[in-house]
C-alpha positions, 0 to 999 in steps of 0.5 A: 784197527783190530780184525780179531773176533771178540771173545764172545764172538769166538764163543758163538762160533764154538757153541754153534759148531757144537750144536751142528756137530750132532748133525753130521755129513751122513745126516745132510746127505740123507736129507739131500737124497730124501728131502723133508725139512730138518725138524730136529736140526731146527729144534736143536738150534731153537732149544739152544737159543740161536734162532733169536740171536739178532732179535730184541732181548725183551721178546726172548732174543739175544739182542745181538747184531748182524755181525754175530748172526753172520758168524753163526750162519757161517758156522752153520754152513761151514759145519757141512750143513751147507745151505740146507742147514743155513736156509732152515733157520735163515728167515728167523734171523733176518725176516722179521726185522720189519716187525722189530723196526715198524711193528707196534708193541702188541704185534711184537709181543704176539709175533716175535717170541714164537719165532724166537723159540722155534714154535712158529716157522715163517716164509717170505712172500715177495717174488712173483712169477711175472715180475721177478726182481722188479718188486715195484711191479707186484700184482698180488692185490690186497683189497680192504673190506672193513676190518680185513684185507682180501688177497688174490695173487701168486708168489714164487720161490717161497722157501719153507712154505710147506712147513711154515705157519706164518707168511710175511707178505708184500701185496699191493693195496693201491693199484699201480696206476693210482700211485704217484711213485711206484714205491707207493701202494705196497703194504706189508703183512705178517699173518697166518698161512691159511692153506684153505686159501693158499695152494702151495706147490713145491718146485723141484730144484737143483739142490737144497732138497731139505728146504722146500721152494714153492709157488703160491696161489692165493685165492681169497686169503683174509688178513685182519687189519691188525696183521698189517705192519705199519701204515698202508702203502709203505710196505716196500719201504719197510722190507728194505730194513731186511734186505741188507741183513739178508745179503750179509747173512747169505754172504756169510753162508756162501763163505762157510760153504766154500770153507768146508769144501776147501777143507775137504779138498785139501784133506783129500789132496793130502791123502790121495796117492797117484804116481807114488805121491800125494796129489797135493804135492803138485802145484797144479793142485796146490795153487787153485786151492790156495787161490780159493783160500785167498778169495774166501779170506777177502770175502770174509772181510767184505761181509764183516765190514758190511755187518759192522756198518749195519750194526752201527746204524750206518748206510751199508747198501753198497757194502752188503751187496758187494759182500753178497756178490763177492762171497757168492762167487768165492764160495762157488769157485771153492766148491768147483775147485773141490770137485775138480780136486777130487777128480772122478770121486768129486762126482760121487755123492759119498764125498759130499763136494758135489752137494756143496757144488750144487748148493753153491749156485743158490747164493749166486742167483738169489735173492738178487742177481749179480747183474742187478748188484753190479748195476746198483753199485755202478749207479749208487757208488760210481755215479753212472746213469741208471741202466734199468 
């Protein structure tokens, strides 16, 4: 059993780190203060060919696996870019997997190259204000009228909608009361984000100011039939192809965030002199930092295993969810410990760890709550009765 990264994987980590090195702590601190999508960082990653790392090579991608994509995302987050940098390119890596798996050849050739080369940005329109994690109860309706669908409804917590050109939209095409199973009647579309029919309202939030989150009000959006992915009514089945990779990538991003916070804390502890000695000489400082390292190492093994299973075409629902759960908590604890290690200076923006701490809350909440993950594992792994 070999736990080493391959030479190619090490090269990916090094090359991504080289791109990220041009966007230093001051850059991300400025973005955190002022907001505004990090267009130059996005363009640099696109120009270096990283946006299509897990996309098929015949459409301009690298044709690599989620294992390699996770290494890339950990490197981005761990560079100090944190969730602001990772979220700027996150959708490109996993979001269009339903198109790769279920799209027809014309759709793949029309949609994938512009995402891979950075020409288009896309957002993911699933969550709604009144349904939350209960995806099967979505109320946004897409009614077919000839060769198009007309959509009305709302979506919430939609990242990058301020700058997106496209939207991957899940909407109900058959009323819930008319389907035999709640999983039926939802259809998946990839179409233009027409701002004359979609009002995009930004949500002010705790962290990651550079990557916008939004509420969408959809009033009469017209979607051509050729922008529907696969068969009508099977959209929920299709989006499942993107959920496990997303959990793995978010786990890697949380791990990277925890690692950069831990590095900063250890460096500060070695340099900060109080009572004529570095505070890092005190076990009260050492031990929490050492525990955080153990946490992050364990999390790395979890997400790497989940990614390996996915790339082997094997079932990985439990492992991907477990990785997301554990790494989110490990990253958060590392960021919290980094702030506490800095003491009062940890509260100051110039030391960056307070930014990491705020961003570390996001992987714990999204895209699925820790409680729902535990319920899933209890049911699917431990064989306990479904609780919801």
